[in-house]
N, C-alpha and C positions, 0 to 999 in steps of 0.2 A: 320368407317375409317375417318381419317382426310384428307380432300382434299388438305390441304396446304402442305402435305408431297410430296417430289419429285416423289414418285411412290406410289400413294394412294392404288393401288391394292395390294401392298405388305403388307400394314398395319404394325402393330408392331409385329415383329418377331425377336427374338434375334438369329442372325446367329452365328454359329461357324465360325472361320476364313476360314476353308475349304469350308463350305457352301456358305459363302459370295463370295469367289473367284470364285466358280463354278457358282453362280448366275450372277455375273458380266460378266464372259466369255460368258455365254449363252445369256445374254442381248445384248452384243456387237456383237456376232455372228449373231443373228437374225436381229440386226440393220444393219449390213453390207449387208444382203440380201435385206432389205428394201431400203437401199441407192442405190443398184444396180437396183431395181425395179423403183426407182425414175428417175435414169439416162435413163432407157429404156422408161419410160413414157414421159420424156422431149426430147427424141431423141437426147441426147448429149453423147459424149464419155467421158471416164475418163480424157483424155487429155484436152478436152474442159472445164470440170468441174474444173480441176486443174488451168487452165489459168484464168478462171472466178474468182476463189477464191484467186488467186495469191499465190498458194502453189506449191511445187515441184510435178511434175507429178508422181514421185515414191511414194509420200505420199498417193495419192488417191489409187494407186494400192495396196499399203501395207495395207491400211484401208479396202479395199474391200476383200482382201485375208484373212484378220484376223490377219496378222502379227503385225499390229499396231492398237491401238484404237484411234478413233477420239478424239481430245482434245477440250477443250472449245472454243478456237479460231477458230478451223475448223467448229464446229457446229454453232457458232455465225455468221461467215462469210457466211455459207450456208444459214442461215435464212435471213440474210441481202440481199443476192443476189436472193433468191427465197422465197419471203415473203408469197407465197400461200402454201408453204410446211407446213404440220401439224406436229409440233414437237412431239406431243403425239404419232402420228402414227409412226414417225421415230424411237423414242426411245422404246416405249412399244408395238407398233403394234395395239393400240386401235384407233378406229375411221377410218377416211378415209385419203388417202394420202394427199389430199388438204383440206385446211381450207374452211369452208363455207363462201361464200361471204357475206359481211355485207349488210344489207337491204338497206342502204343508198348509196351503191356503184353505180355509174352511169353505165347504160347499153347503149352501143352505137351499133346500128344496121346499118351497111352500106349496102345499096342495092347492090345486086350482079352485078358485072361489073363496079361499080363506083369506083373511086379512090379519095383518100383524097388529096386536094390541099391546104387547109388552116385549121389550128386549132387555136381557140381562147380560152384563159384561163382567166376567170374572177376571181378576188380576192375579198374578203369580204370588202376591203377598197375602193372599187369602181374602182380600176385600172384594167387593163387587158394587156395581151400580145398576139401578133399574131405570129404564126409560119407558114411560107410558104414553100411549097415544092420547093427545089432548082431545077432549070432547066426547 
């Protein structure tokens, strides 16, 4: 199977138009269920997702009910706002809901009971910025 194909698990199979429509409907129906699972995992409502993605609240409701299919813009915005979401999982159900963290991602452990009062960001050009808690 060619991993560059959009759905490598499908492989090369010539679909009749009816088979293709059935396949796409099934794909989106199960994707809708996974999108609902993601909302539950993130503890956000449909309305909160719609507001975050700047789409009409009814759009999210219609996608989750299966009335409408998510378009490219919706999926792109979803991934831009939730970069840890695993697109393979969302579309095909393969893998885990969240992407594996990169090995070079910083891990910050804040001791229990401590509060962050200042964050410093150092850039590779030698400059830095400080961010202080207001108040």
